[in-house]
C-alpha positions in Angstrom: -33.8 4.4 31.0 -34.3 0.8 29.9 -31.8 -1.1 27.9 -31.9 -4.7 26.9 -30.5 -6.0 23.6 -31.1 -9.6 22.4 -29.8 -11.5 19.5 -32.1 -14.6 19.3 -31.0 -17.5 17.1 -28.9 -15.4 14.8 -27.7 -17.1 11.7 -25.6 -15.5 8.9 -24.4 -17.1 5.8 -22.0 -15.9 3.1 -22.4 -18.1 0.1 -21.8 -21.7 1.3 -20.1 -20.5 4.5 -22.2 -20.2 7.7 -20.4 -17.5 9.7 -22.8 -17.5 12.6 -24.9 -20.5 13.4 -28.0 -20.1 15.6 -26.3 -17.9 18.3 -28.3 -16.1 21.0 -26.8 -13.4 23.3 -28.3 -10.8 25.6 -27.1 -7.8 27.5 -29.1 -6.0 30.2 -29.2 -2.5 31.5 -26.4 -1.9 34.1 -24.3 -4.9 33.0 -21.4 -5.7 30.8 -21.5 -8.7 28.5 -18.5 -9.8 26.4 -18.0 -11.9 23.3 -14.7 -13.8 23.0 -13.3 -16.5 20.7 -10.5 -17.2 18.2 -10.2 -15.4 14.9 -12.8 -16.6 12.5 -15.2 -17.6 15.3 -18.0 -15.4 13.9 -17.8 -12.7 16.6 -17.5 -9.7 14.2 -20.3 -11.0 12.0 -22.6 -11.4 15.0 -21.6 -7.9 16.2 -22.5 -6.5 12.8 -25.9 -8.2 12.9 -26.5 -6.6 16.3 -25.3 -3.2 15.1 -27.3 -3.3 11.8 -24.5 -3.3 9.3 -25.4 -6.9 8.4 -28.8 -8.5 8.5 -29.1 -12.1 9.7 -30.5 -14.8 7.4 -32.4 -16.2 10.4 -33.1 -15.1 13.9 -34.1 -11.8 15.4 -32.5 -8.7 17.1 -34.6 -7.0 19.7 -34.1 -3.8 21.6 -36.3 -3.5 24.7 -38.6 -6.1 23.2 -38.9 -4.3 19.9 -37.8 -6.2 16.8 -35.1 -4.2 15.0 -33.7 -7.0 12.9 -34.2 -5.1 9.6 -33.6 -1.6 11.0 -30.7 0.4 9.5 -27.8 1.5 11.8 -28.9 5.1 11.9 -32.4 4.0 12.9 -31.0 1.9 15.7 -28.9 4.8 16.9 -32.0 6.9 17.2 -33.6 4.1 19.3 -30.7 4.2 21.7 -28.1 1.8 20.3 -24.6 3.2 20.3 -21.4 1.7 19.0 -17.7 2.1 18.4 -15.5 0.6 15.6 -12.5 -1.7 15.5 -10.9 0.9 13.2 -11.0 4.3 14.8 -13.7 6.5 13.5 -13.0 10.1 14.6 -12.9 13.5 13.0 -9.1 14.3 13.0 -9.5 18.0 12.2 -11.9 18.7 15.0 -10.9 19.1 18.6 -11.7 16.4 21.2 -14.5 18.5 22.6 -16.1 19.0 19.1 -15.8 15.2 18.4 -17.8 14.7 21.6 -20.2 17.4 20.6 -21.0 15.5 17.4 -22.5 12.8 19.6 -24.4 15.3 21.8 -25.8 17.0 18.8 -27.1 13.7 17.4 -29.3 13.2 20.4 -31.9 15.5 18.8 -34.5 14.5 16.3 -33.3 17.2 13.9 -32.4 16.3 10.3 -28.7 15.6 9.5 -28.2 19.0 7.7 -29.6 20.9 10.7 -27.4 18.9 13.2 -24.3 19.5 11.1 -25.1 23.2 10.7 -25.5 23.5 14.5 -22.2 21.9 15.1 -20.4 24.1 12.6 -22.1 27.2 14.1 -20.9 26.1 17.5 -17.3 25.8 16.2 -17.5 29.5 15.2 -19.0 30.7 18.4 -22.7 30.8 17.7 -25.2 29.2 20.1 -28.6 27.7 19.9 -31.4 26.8 22.4 -30.0 23.3 23.1 -26.4 24.4 23.2 -26.1 24.5 27.0 -27.6 21.1 27.3 -25.2 19.6 24.7 -22.3 21.4 26.3 -23.2 20.0 29.7 -23.2 16.5 28.3 -19.8 17.1 26.6 -18.3 18.3 29.9 -19.8 15.4 31.8 -18.4 12.8 29.4 -15.0 14.5 29.2 -14.7 14.4 33.0 -15.8 10.7 33.1 -13.1 9.7 30.5 -10.5 12.1 32.0 -10.2 13.9 28.6 -10.3 17.5 30.0 -6.5 17.9 29.6 -6.8 17.3 25.8 -10.3 18.7 25.1 -9.0 21.5 23.0 -6.4 19.4 21.1 -7.1 18.3 17.5 -8.0 14.7 17.6 -5.7 13.8 14.7 -2.7 14.8 16.9 -3.4 12.4 19.7 -2.2 8.8 20.3 -4.4 5.7 19.7 -5.1 5.1 23.4 -6.6 8.6 23.8 -8.5 8.3 20.5 -10.2 5.1 21.7 -11.6 7.1 24.6 -12.6 10.0 22.3 -14.6 7.6 20.2 -16.1 6.0 23.2 -17.0 9.5 24.5 -18.7 10.5 21.3 -20.9 7.3 21.6 -21.7 8.2 25.2 -22.6 11.7 24.4 -25.4 10.3 22.3 -26.9 8.9 25.6 -27.2 5.3 24.4 -29.3 2.7 26.2 -27.1 0.0 24.8 -23.4 0.4 23.9 -21.7 -2.0 21.4 -17.9 -1.9 21.6 -15.7 -3.5 18.9 -12.2 -4.2 20.2 -12.1 -1.2 22.5 -8.7 -2.1 24.0 -7.0 -2.4 20.6 -3.8 -0.3 20.7 -4.0 0.4 24.4 -1.2 -0.1 26.9 -1.7 -1.7 30.3 -2.4 1.6 32.1 -4.9 2.7 29.4 -6.6 -0.7 29.5 -7.0 -0.5 33.3 -8.5 3.0 32.8 -10.9 1.6 30.2 -12.0 -1.2 32.6 -12.9 1.4 35.2 -14.7 3.5 32.7 -16.8 0.6 31.4 -17.8 -0.3 35.0 -18.8 3.4 35.6 -20.8 3.4 32.3 -22.7 0.2 33.3 -23.3 1.7 36.8 -25.2 4.5 35.1 -27.7 2.0 33.7 -26.2 1.4 30.2 -26.2 -2.1 28.8 -22.7 -2.8 27.4 -21.6 -5.6 25.0 -18.0 -5.8 23.8 -16.1 -7.9 21.4 -12.6 -8.2 22.7 -9.4 -10.2 22.5 -7.9 -8.9 25.7 -9.2 -11.7 28.0 -7.8 -10.0 31.1 -10.0 -7.0 30.4 -12.9 -9.3 29.6 -12.6 -11.3 32.8 -12.0 -8.2 34.8 -15.0 -6.2 33.6 -17.7 -8.5 32.3 -20.7 -9.8 34.2 -21.4 -12.4 31.5 -19.2 -13.9 28.8 -20.2 -15.6 25.6 -17.5 -17.8 23.9 -17.7 -18.6 20.2 -15.8 -21.0 17.9 -16.4 -21.9 14.3 -19.6 -19.8 14.2 -21.2 -21.4 17.1 -21.7 -20.5 20.8 -19.6 -23.0 22.8 -20.2 -21.6 26.3 -21.8 -18.8 28.2 -21.7 -17.8 31.9 -19.9 -15.8 34.5 -16.2 -15.0 33.8 -14.9 -17.6 36.3 -17.0 -20.3 34.7 -15.8 -19.5 31.2 -12.2 -19.3 32.3 -12.4 -22.9 33.4 -14.7 -24.2 30.7 -13.2 -27.2 28.9 -14.5 -26.2 25.4 -13.2 -22.7 25.8 -9.8 -23.8 27.0 -9.6 -26.2 24.1 -10.7 -23.6 21.4 -9.3 -20.4 22.7 -7.6 -20.1 26.1 -5.1 -22.9 26.0 
């Protein structure tokens, strides 16, 4: 499984405001890259350009060398690009296991109505040819994220920290080559953040390329192989965590 996501010279304008100004980032298979910076730095806009919910005014997005700059988010998902959201996006009336199963079902090339029908049928106890394969992936991810204790609980009844893992699990069940995470530690306590850090290292060790936007710098410096720092729409530094922690421009703009 390959996995290399590149944003090359990304520029995005909104009217007279340049939110992202000629920024390049890359994440490789088996590594974790992180994007940090103060509010208004352009991190979210860059993330949206990589995910496909925004299209850059200049520059290119490439997945394994393929130009996906104009591809829609669902097309990128079929190519192996997974993501989570800053605001939780889960199905509150489904169990944790069925939330994960949504991701597993979406690994197929079937049309959306067929995938949804298969999911609903599974809820009522009917099985299909791929059911065992999907169930195996759900079981695998639930174990990785330590969700087995709540797998039969309705997602809407669970705390934010657990739901962050459920959303991550659904993305993992899709078997992404590249995983984009938007503020994955938001709402997590210290213990949950430590668990997330271990999970992200395990995910990367399985060959997935991970890129996260995150304000929790302790998490970033503890898990990332490479850190990109932005301020005022521009990339002000990039390098290994230890280098970025001491970088004068980053200290001045964000860490001081």
